[in-house]
N, C-alpha and C positions, 0 to 999 in steps of 0.2 A: 310489740304486737305487729312487726312487721312481716314474721314469718308465720303466716295464716296459712291454714289448709283448706285447698277446694277438695271437698267430697262427695260421695253419691247421697243425695238428696234425701234416699229412700233410708240410709243409715242413721238420720241425724233425728234429733227431737223436733216435733213439729212445732213451729212458730207461735207462740202462745200471746203475741200482742195483739193480733187480730188486725195487722197492717202486713201482709206479704211483703216480701221485698224489703222490709225496712225494720230497722232495732225497735224502733220505739213510734213510727209514724213519719212522716215526711217533715213535717214542722220540725218536731222535738228532734228528729235525726239533724238537721240542719243548724239548730241550736245548739243541742250538746255536742254535735263534733267539730265545731270551730265557729261556726256562722256567729253566734251570741255574743263571741269576744269582739267581733267589729261593733256592734251595736254599743260595746261599753267603752272601746277603746275609743273610737272617734270623738264623743264627746269629752272624754276625760283629758284627752291629748290636745284637744282645740280649747277646753276651758282651765287647763291647768296653770297653776299661778304659785307656783314653785315649793318651797319649805312647807307652808302651811298645808297645801294640799297633801303634801307627801306623809303630813303625821295623820291626816285624817282617814285618808286612804288606806295607809298601812295599819290603822288601828281597825279598821273594818275587814280587812283581809286577813288579818290575825286572828280575827274573829270566826272569819270563815273558814279559816284554815283546820279548826278543829272539827267540822263537820264536812268538809270536802278535801282538802289535800292531806290532811293527814288520814282520815279513812282510805283514802285512794291507795296510798303506801301499804297500809295493813290488809287492805283486800290481797294482794299481792303474797302477802303471809299466808293469810287465811286457804287460797287455793294452791299455793306452793306447797306446802309442810301437811296438807290432808293426804292421808294415806300414803306419805311419803316412803316409807319402808317398803311397802310393795312395790313403789314406783322405781325407786331408787337401787333394791335388791332384790325384787321378784322377777319374775316373767313376765308380768304384765306389757313391759314396755322393750323394745330392742336396746341391744347394748350398748349403741351410740348416744341413743336418749339417758339412757340409766347415768352414763359417766358424764352426760350434761348435768343431770341432776344433782349428783356428788358433788361435782366441782362447784357449782353455785351453792350448794346447800352447805357443804362443810369447809372448802377449802378456802372460797373466798371471804365468809367472815373469819376465818384464822387468820388470814394475811390480814386483812383489815384490823384485828385484833394485837396483833404483833405490830404492825405500824403504830397505831395511837400507843401502846406500851413503849416504844421506842421515844417516840414524841415526849410524854410524860417523864419518863425517866430522863432521858438527855435534856430537855427543857429544849428543844429543839423545834422553834417558832417557825423557822424558815422552812422546813420539811412538811410543817402542819399547812404553812401557806400553799406549799405545792402540792399538796393533798387537797386542797380546796379548788386548785387550777384543774387538778384531775376529775373533780367531781363536776365544774361545771362543761368538762370538755365531754363527759359522758351525760351529761344532760342535754346538748346538742343532739348528740347519737341519738338516745331516747326519744327526743322530741320527734326526728325525720323519719324513725323507724316507726314510730306511732303514727305519724300522719300518711305515712306510705300504707302502713296496714289497716287503717281506716278504710282508704281508697279501695284496696283490695277486698275487703269485709263488705263494701257497699256494692263490689262488681261479683262477688259469690253470691249474695241476697238477691241480687237483680238478674243474677244468670247473663250477665253482660261482661264477660271474661277479656283480661287481655292477654296476647300472646307473649311467647316468651323474648322477643326483642323489645317491646314495648316496655316490658316489666324490669329489664336489664337497663334501657332508659332511666325510667321513672326512680329505680333505686340507685343508679350512677348519678343521675342528679341531685336526689337527697344526700347524698353521701358529698358532694362536691358543695353545696348549699352548709353543711355541717360543718366543714372543715373551713369555710369561709367563714362560718360566722363565731368559730373558736377563735381564729387569728384577728378576726376584727375585734373581739372583747379583748383581746391582749394587747390591741393598740391603744384602745380607748380608754381602760382601765387598768393603766400599767401596774398600780398599786391600789388596791381599795380595802375597805373593812367590810367585813361581815360579822356583826355581834360583837364589836370590837377588837376582833383578830383578822390582822392584815391576811390577804391570799396575795400570792406573787405572780405577774405575767413573764411570759417568756419573750427574750428581745427577738422578734422575727422581722427579716427586713421588709420595707414596706414593697419592694416589688413582687414578692411574694402575695400580698394583699391585693395589690391589682390586679397579677396575673388571676389570683382565685376570682376577683370580682368579675374578669372579663370572660372566665370559663363559667360561673354562675348563670352570667346573664346570657350566654349563648346556650344554656342547658335550658333556661326559663324558655328561650324561642322555640327550641327543638319541643318540649313537651307540652308545649300550649297546642299544637293541632292533635296531638294526641289525647288531651284532656278534652279538648272541645268535642271531638266526634264522639265521644263517651256521654257526655253532656246533652247533645242534640241527636241521640239515638232514636232513630226511627221507629224502634218496638216500642209499643206503647207499656210504659211503667219499667222501662230499662234504662232513663236516664241517670247517670252518675253524679248528678250536681252535687251532693251533699259529700259524697266519698272526695270529688274533686275541690270542693272547698274546704275539706276537711285536709288535704295534701297540701293545698296552695298556703292556706293559714299558717299550718304547723310550719311551713319551712319559710315563708318570703315574711309573714307578718311576725311571727313569735321570736324567730331568731334572728332578723336582719334589722328589723324596725327597733333603733335604741332609744330607748326613751326613758325617764325614771319610771313612770307608770308601768312598765313592761315587767318589772322586776317583781311588781306587786300584784297587778291583776291576771298574767297570764298563765303562772303556776295554776289557779284557781281554775282556770278553762282548760288547762291540758289536763288536769283531774277529772271533769266533767266528762272530757273525751275519753278517759279512760274506763271511768265507771259505767257510763253508757253499754259500754261492751259487756262488762263486768256483770252488772246487773241483769242484762240478757241473757250470758251464759249462766250465772246463777239460776234465773227465773227457770230455765229449762232444766236445770240440774233438781229442782225442789218440785216442777212440775211432776217429772218421772219419780220421784221420793213420795209424792202425795199420792199418785196412784195406788201406793201399797200400804197407805194408812188404813188402817182398820178404825180410829178412834175419832178423828177429826172429818171434817167435810173436807172436801177436795180444796175449793178456794181458800178457806180460813188455814189450812195445814200451809198453803203456799205462802198466804201474807204474814203467818206467824212466824216461819222459816226465815223468810228475805227480813224482816224486820228485827230478828235476832242475828242474823248475818252482820246487817247494818250497824245495829248497836255493840256487837264485840267490836267492830272494826274501829269506831268510835274509842272506845274504851283503849284497844291498844294504841290506836294514834295519840292517844293524850300520854300514855305510858311511854311511848318512844320518844316524844318529843318534848314533852314535861315531866310526866313522873319520873321515870329514870334518871336523868340528869339532875333531878333536884334531889333524889336520894343519893347520889355518888357525891353531889355537894356537900351532904352533911356529914360523911365518912370518908372522903379524901381531901386531903388540903394540897395545895399547890401556890406557885409562886405566880401571884395575880400582876405582878410588877412586870412579867415575862409574856403570859397569856391573857390577860385582862381578865374580867369577871363572867366569862361565856366559855369555859373550854370544855366544859363537859356536854352542853348544848352544841357546841360546835362537834364534838366528836360523834353524837347521834346523827347530827345534820349529815354529816359526811358520810355515815355506815350504811345509814336508811337509805340514801338515796344510792349509793354505789350498790349496796346490795339487790336494791329495788331494779337497777337493770338488769341485772345478770338473772333475776330470778324471772324476769319477763321474757328474757331472751329463750327461755326453756318453756314457761307456760304456753306462749304463745306461736311455739313456732313450729312449722311444717311437719306433719308427721308425729305430732303429739296427738294422740287418739282421742283423749276424753275433750281437749279444745276442739277439734274437728267435728264430735258425736253432739256437743251441746251448744256448739256457738251458732253454726249454720242450720237452718229447718225451711 
């Protein structure tokens, strides 16, 4: 979500939400783009009482995952593979973007499948553990890119843009926080369990962690006046409060605050942040399609298509995280004394997460004409 494109407003589909300058309105944007997580995390952290709360919170967010986390992954597939042949092999997009489509659509899945085949046939649990570490490494990358992207989307909607120098500072700071969070995680969780399978950390010297922490602190000091100037913008309706909250929360709260509740709560709010943009994008797509409908009324056509879009995502999400893994358990045996009882769930967790990041780097990339056309209005 970080590589958003700022386009000519006259070539975009007009905002259909009724609140110009917002995705869904000032209050909903604040909640969906990250502010809502603060209202949930603060009481959860202060009232936390250990294993009992972990079990209750885990059950709640496991249920919510079927309607929030899992569909947000499925939305990437729905957008990315729609008209894929024309985008990857036709003349619609420039050659550089077509190459990215092909790499993310074909080569990345092939590499992941080869890796899983190697782990399965060689019973290499260590390699699988480091594969999980790679997934967590990319989680941080995805979070900071999306947080930065939300800030840029807010800037585009409000027409309160950052200059090139400010963008470089914001992106550089995001990357520093990302690497810092990954090094911190390797120190805090040297070996941990995900669904019964260990993931393994790298032995990184403490002085690197302290150095990254110092640079991250300096970065926070530098970006503060940049964001503050955009939040208190003098022009009416130009404040980037919601985008700034998304940036700050994505970097400093979701990645650097380490608490057991974070692993359960944050993915849901990250998914809501993502879906706020996806649904706005899809709303504008369906608005244009409904203009050509000769059967249904315009408003009914839009609601029906959006409902189908989400329903398909729920089904795809179930298949990716439950249905297909359970299918593999029925037909493929493996040594559970080596891998535990959740190997195929683990495979699909890593595959979908890693592939999701690569698809998003294409979908929301600057220069993708579809995204620019339908996202900003």
